N, C-alpha and C positions, 0 to 999 in steps of 0.2 A: 495795680499790684505787680510788683517786680516778679521776674521769672525765676523760680527756684524749684527744686525737686518737691519740696514740701507744698509749695503752692500748687503744683500740678496735681499731686496726690489729693490735696483738699478739694480741688475742683472736681476731680473724678469721683471722690467719696460722696460729694453733694449732688451727683447727677441723679436725675429722675427720668421716667419714661415720658414726661411731657414734652411737647415740641419746643416750648419756651426754654426749658432747662437745657435741652440738647443744643438749641441754636445758640444760646448765650455762651455755653462752655466752648462751642466750636469756634465762635468769633474770637474768644480769648486765646485759644490755641493757635489759630491761624495768624493772629497778631504777632505771636512769637514764632514765626515760621523758621527763623534762623536755628532754632532749637528742635527742629522737627524730628531729628533722629532720637534725641534724648526723650522727647515727648512720647514717641511711639514705644520706646522701651519701658517707660513708666506705665504707659497705658496697657501694655501686654502683661506686665507684672501684676497690676491692679485687677485686670480681668481674671486672672488665674485665682486670685485670692477671693473674689466675690462668689456668693452663692449663684447657683444656676439661674435663678429668677432675675438677678440684676446684670448678668453677663449680656443679656440681650440689649440692655441700655448702652453698654460699651460698643456693641456692634452698630447700634443706631448712631452713636457719636462718630465712629470711624466713617460711617456712610455719609453723614453730613459733611465732615471735613474733606473727604475725598471728592465728593461731587462738587462742592464749592470751589475747591482749588482746580478741579478739572475745568469748570466753567470759566475761571479767571486765567486759565493756562499757566498755572503755577504748578510746577512738578515737584516741589519739595516734599510735600506730605504723601504724594503718590509713590515717590521713590522710597520714602521711609516706611510706608505701610506695606508695600508690595512683598518684602521678604517674610513678613510675620502674619499677614492677614489669613493665610490658609490655616496655620496652626491655631490662631485665635478663634476662627470660625469653627474649627474642629472642636476645641474645648467647649465652646458655648453650645454647639449642637449636641455634643455627646451627652452632656448632663442635663439637657433640657427636656421638658415635657413635650408631648406631641404638638400642643398648641405653639410652644416656643419654637419648635423645630419648623413648623409651617411658616412662621414669621421670618425665620432665618432664611428659609428657602426663597421667600419672596425678595428678600434683600439681595440675595446672591443672583437671582434672576434679573433684577434691576441692574446690577453691576455688569451682567453679561449683555443685556439689551443695549445699555448706554456705553458699553466698551470703557467702563471705568479703569479696569485693569487690563493688562495684556493678556493674550490667550493662554500663555503659559501659567500665569497666576490663576486664572479662572479654571484652567484644567486641574491644577493642583488642589483648588478648593473643592471642585466636584469630586475628585478622587478621595479626599479626606472624608467628605460626607458619605460617600458610598461605603467606605470602610465601617462606619457607624451602622449603616443599614444592613450590612452583611452580618453583623453580629446579632441582629434582631430579625429572624426570618419572618415573624409575624407581621412586622411593618412592611417587609418586602412583599409578602402575600397580599397585603391590603393595597399594593400599588404604591408602596412608599418610594421615597427618593432613592435612586441607586439600583432599582430592580433591573433597569435596562443594562446596567454595567455587569451584573452578575449573570444575566442570561446570555450575554454576548461574549463574555470573557472566556476564552478556552482554558483548559487545564495546562498548567505550566509544567514541563518536565523537571525532574529533580535537579538535573544538571544545570538548568538554567535559572533555578530559583535564586542562587546567590547573585547572579547577574541582574536579575529583576530588582532586587534590593539595592544593589549598587547604583542602578540606573535612577531609581527613586531618589537616592542620596545626591546624585549629580544634579537632578532637576531642582531639588531643594536648595542646593548651594549655588545654582546658577542664577536664581532670581536675586538673592542678596548681593551676589557678586556684580551683576549688571547694575543694580541700584547704587551700590557703593562707588562703582567706577563713574557713573553718571554724576553723582553728588561731588565726588573729588575733582572731576573735570570742571564742573561748574564753579566750584569754590576756587579752584586754581585760576581760572579765566578771570574771576573777580579781582584777584590779586594784581593782575596786569592792567587794571582799570586806572587811568591817570588820576581819577578822584581819590584813590587810595592813598597817594602821596600827600594829599592836602589834610588828611586826618591827623589828629594828635598822635604822638608816639605811643602813649599807653594804649590807645584804641587800636593802633596798627599792630602792637604786640599781641593784643587780645584776638584780633583777626587772624594773625599768623598762628597763634596757639590753637585756635579752633580748626584752622586748616591742617595743622599737624595731626590733630585727632581724626579728622576726616580721612586724611591719607592713610593713617594707621588703620582705620576701620576698613578702608578699601583693600589694603594689603591683607588684612586678616581674611576678608571675605574671598579674595582671589586665591590665597593660600589654601583655604578650605576647599574651594572648587578644584584646585589643582590636586589636592590629596585625594578626593573622591574619584577623580579621573585616573590618577595613577593606580588606585586599587582596582578600578574597572579594567585597566589595561593588564594588570597583573593576572587578574581572574581570566581574561580573554586569552592571555598567553598560556595559562595553565590549561585551559579548555583546549586550546589549539594543540598543545604538546600531547595532551591525552589522546585526542583524535589522531594526531600524526602517528603515535605509536600504535594505536589500534589498526590504523590503515597499513602500517608496515607488516603487522601480524597477519592481517587479511590477505595482503599481497603474497606473503610467504605460503599461506594456505591455498591460495589460488594456483600458485606455481606447483605446489605439491600435488594438488588435484589434477591439474592439467597434465603433468608427467605420468601420473598413474593411469589416467584415462588413455593416453598414447600407448602405454605399455600393454594395457588390457586389449586395446584394439589390435595391436600387432600380434598378440597371442591368438586372438580370435581369428585373424586372417590366416595365421600359419596353421591352426587346426583345420579350418575350412579347406586349405590347400591339400593338406594330408588326406582329408576325407575324399576329395575329388580324385587324388592320385590313387588312392586304394581302390576306388570304384573302377577306374579305368584299367587298373591291373587285373582285377577279378574278371572283367569283361573279356580280356585277352587270353585267359588261361584255357587250355583244351579240356573237353568234357571227358567222361570215362571211355568213350569210343573213339577218342581222337578228335572229335568234333569240338568246335569252340561253343562255350556256353551261350545259350540264347535266352533271352527274356520271353521269347514267345512260347506258349504251351504246345505240347505235342499234338499232332493231328490225331483224331480218333480213328480206330481201325474199323474198316467197313467190310462186312461180310460179302463175299463174292456172290454174284447172282447166277452164275453158270452152274447148272446141276452136275453132279458126278457122271462119269462115264457109265453107259448102260451095262457094259460087261462087268465092271467092278460092282455095280449094284446087283447084278444077277448072281455073281458068285457069293456075295455077302448074304444074299437072301437064301440061296441053296444051302449054304453052310449052317444058317440059323434053323432052317426047316429040318435038316437032318440031325439036329441036336448037337452039332458041333458048335460049341461056344467059344472054341479057342480062337485066338486071333488069327486072322488070315494074313499070311505073309504077302507083303506088297511086292509085285514083280513089275519092274519098270518095262514098258513096252511102247512101241510107237504105233499108234492107231493109224488106220488108213486115212487117206485125205477125205474119203467120203464121209467116214464117221465123224471127222472134225466138222464138216459142214453141217451134218445132222445135228451134232450137239449145239452148234451155234444157232441153228434154227429152233431147236427145242428150248433154248434159253429165253427166246422171246415170248414164250407162252407162259401164262400163270395158271395155276391150278383153279379149277372151278369149284366153288362151294356147293356141297350137296347136303340137302336137308338142314340148311341154316348153319353148317359148321364146315370149317376147312379141313378137307381130307386129301390125302395123296393116294393116287392110284398105284398099286403094286405092279411091278413088271414081271411077267413070267419069262422063262427062258425061251419059249417058242412064240412069244407075242411081241409085236413091235408097238411101241407107243403110239396111240392115236394122235395124229398131228392135225386132225380136222380136215383130211382129204388131200389129194395130190394136186389140187387146183393151184396153178400158178407156178409149178415146177418145170424145169426144163426137161426135155426127153433124156438127155445124158444123165441127168441127176436121178431121174426115175429108174433108168436102166441100172445104174450103179447100186441104187438102193435095193433093187430086186435081186441082183446078183449077191449082194451081201447077205440078204435075208435067206436065199436058197443055200448059200454056202454054210450057214449056221444050221 
C-alpha cells in the first residue's frame, strides 16, 4: 500500500489492542520512515479524536515503533515522537480510567528504564502526568502517581509564577527544536551523498522538496524556541527593573534612617554633657554659711558629758527653794584652777542607781559632793580643796 494520509489514518483506525495488530501496523509505519514526521502528526491527531479506551492502543503503537527503531539505531521516529509524546501521553492519561492510567504508567516506566527518550522528554512526561494527579486529590491520597511531586514542590511566589510558566514553554519548545534541527541536519547531509546525483531528476526534485519542508519545519521550531526565550528575557528584565527600583528606594530609606540616628545620638550626647556640667556647677556653689555644698550629711550633736559647775547648780537650787522662779541672770566668772580640776574629776563618775531607778543627788550649799574618798589625791590638791571648802 502506497503511503498517503488516508492510508495512515486507515491503519490507525483499524488498530486494536492485540499484539499482532500493533506489531503489523508498526512494521508498516517503520517501512515508510522517510515520512516519520508526517506520520507522527497524523498519529497525534487521531489519538485526540479517539475515545479514551482506544487512546491506550495509540500509546502502545508509539511504544512499539520507538523501541524497534531504538534497537535498530534509527533516530527518525524517535526524533519525530519526542516533541509530541508528552502531550499525547497527557491526553491519554487524563481521560483514562484508573486501570488505563496504571497501564500508561508502566509504559512510561519502560521508557525511563530503557532510556527510549531523552531525560528532558521523560521529565516533561512525568510533569504532565503529575498535573493530572494534582487535579484529583483522592488519587494522590491513595498513593497515585505524582504524589511525590506535590509533597516536595514548594509554594511559588506570585512574582515568579509568570517565569515558571514561561520556563515550561521554553522546555516544551526546546524538544521539538532539537528534534527538527537533528532531522534537518540529517536530511541535508544526505543531499551531499554522491549517490544522490545518480537518481532520476524527478526523484531528486522530490527529495529536494522534502528537504525544503524539513528545513522549514526546523526554522519554525527554532523560531518558536527563540520567541519563548525572548519572552522569558523580557520578564526577567521586568523583574530585575522592579527589584532595582525597590532597592533604590530602600537605599534612600536606609540613608534617611542613618542620618536620623546620627542626629538623635548627637542630641543625646549634648544633653548628657549639659547634665554633667550642671551637676559640677551645683557642687561648686557656696552654702548658706559660706561653705560649699556637701553631699555628706551633718554630724549629729552630742550632749556634753561634763556636769555644770557646782556654784551654778547651788544658786539655781536656792532660787528654786525660795520660790523665786524667775530666771537667774548668768554672770560670767573665771573659776579657780582647783575648781576646774574638781569638775574634771567629777565628770569621770556616773550616778549610781538607787532602788532600781536612776536618781541624781542634790547638792546643798554647805555640802561637797561625795567623790568616794580622797584616796589617790595629791597633798596639794587635798589642801586646795580644803581651803576652798573653808572659804565657802
